[in-house]
N, C-alpha and C positions, 0 to 999 in steps of 0.2 A: 526835792529829791527825785522827782520824775525827770527833771532836766538832766540830772547826773546820770541816770540810767540811759537816757536817750543819747547823751554824748558818748558814753561808753560803748553803746551799741553801734553808734556811727563810727567810732574809732575802730572797733572790731571789724566792721564792714569794710572800711578803708584798708585795714591791714590785709584782709583776705583778698581784696581787689589787687593790691600791689603784688601779692604772691602769684596771681594768675596772669600778670602782664607778661607777654612773650618778650624774650630778649631780642634786642635789636640786632639784626644780622649785619655784620660788618665785613664779611668776606664774600666776594662774588667770584664765581668760576666762569671763565669764558666758555668752557665746555666741560662736561662731566664724564664723557666716555671717549675712548679711542679704539678703533678696530684696526689691528695690524694687517688683517687679511691673512694670506698664507706666507709663512716664514720657514726657512730651512732649519731643520733640527741642528742644534749646536751653535747656531749663529745668533747671539743675543740681539735684542731689539730694544730701542728706547723711544720715548715720546715725552715731549715737554708740555705740561699743562700750565696755563697762565692764570694767575689769581690777581684780584684787585682789592685793595683795602678801601672800602667805601665809608669808613668812619672818619672822624675829625681828629683822631689820635693815632699814634704809631701802633701797629699790630704785630705781635710776635706769634709765630706758629709754635704751639707748645710741643707738638709731636706730629709726625707723619708716619703711619704704620701700615705695612702691607699685610694682606691676609695670609701669606705664606712666604717661605724663604726663597722661592724662585723669583720673587718680585722685589725690586730694590728701589725705594724712593730716595731722592737727594733733594735737599732744600737748604736755603740760607737760614742760619740761626739769627741773623740780624733783623731788627724790627723793620716792617714795611711802612714807609711814610704814608700819611693820609693821601688818598687819591692815587697812590703809586701802584705799580704792578710788580709781581715777583713770579718766579718760575718754580715748579716742582717737576723734576725730571724723574720719570718712572722707567726702570729697566726690567726686562723680562729675559730670563736666561735661555729659554727655548730648548731645554734639555729633554723634556718629555714629549713624545709624539702625540698628536691629537688636538682636539679643541680645548681652548682654555678661556676662562673668564675670571679675572682677579680684581679684587677690590683693595683700594688704598684709602685709609681713613685719615682725614686731616683734623687735628685737635687744635683749637684756638680759643681765645678769650672766654674765660669762665667755663671751661669744659664743653663748649659748643663743638659740634662735629659736622663735617661734610664728607661725602664719599665720592671718589672718582674710580672709574672702572676701565680696565684694559681687557681686550679680548682678541681672539684670532685663532688660527689653526697652524700647528707645527707639523710639517711634513718631513718624512724621512729623506734626508739628502743622500745622493749617491756616495758610496763608500770610497770610490776612486775618482780622480778627475777624468774628464772626457779624453778619449784617445787622441793622439796627435793626428792632424789632418795632413796626409801626404801631399795633397794638392798644393798646400801652402809652400812646401819645399820646392815643388816643380815651378811654381810661379816665381819664386825667388831666383831660381837658376835662369829662367827665361829673361828676367828683367835685369840681369847683371851686365 
């Protein structure tokens, strides 16, 4: 009977150990951040992040979600082959003036997540285009 209890304790210990085993990370990001620097207000900016499937099985991204509506991620819904790369294109609308820092969360295999971040500063663009340079017209007349 002692052997029975010992084997049950061993089984329980093994069950607990399997619960604590970390999930194998199958998604690698070439980079996790991108700084756009200064961008003019009203001129959207995009950046493409590259991801790698490091597993031996096809990997499908379950979802890619931005922290707000001003940031738009685009990604392929097709599985990524083992060892292959794929892209996540992140767009920022640059509507609001000022510094920004936005997070995009990637959901994949069994609810694992990774985050990528875009940042920068939107400056107020001139309301009108630059005035015409009269010297250009003079040069055109001279060179005719």
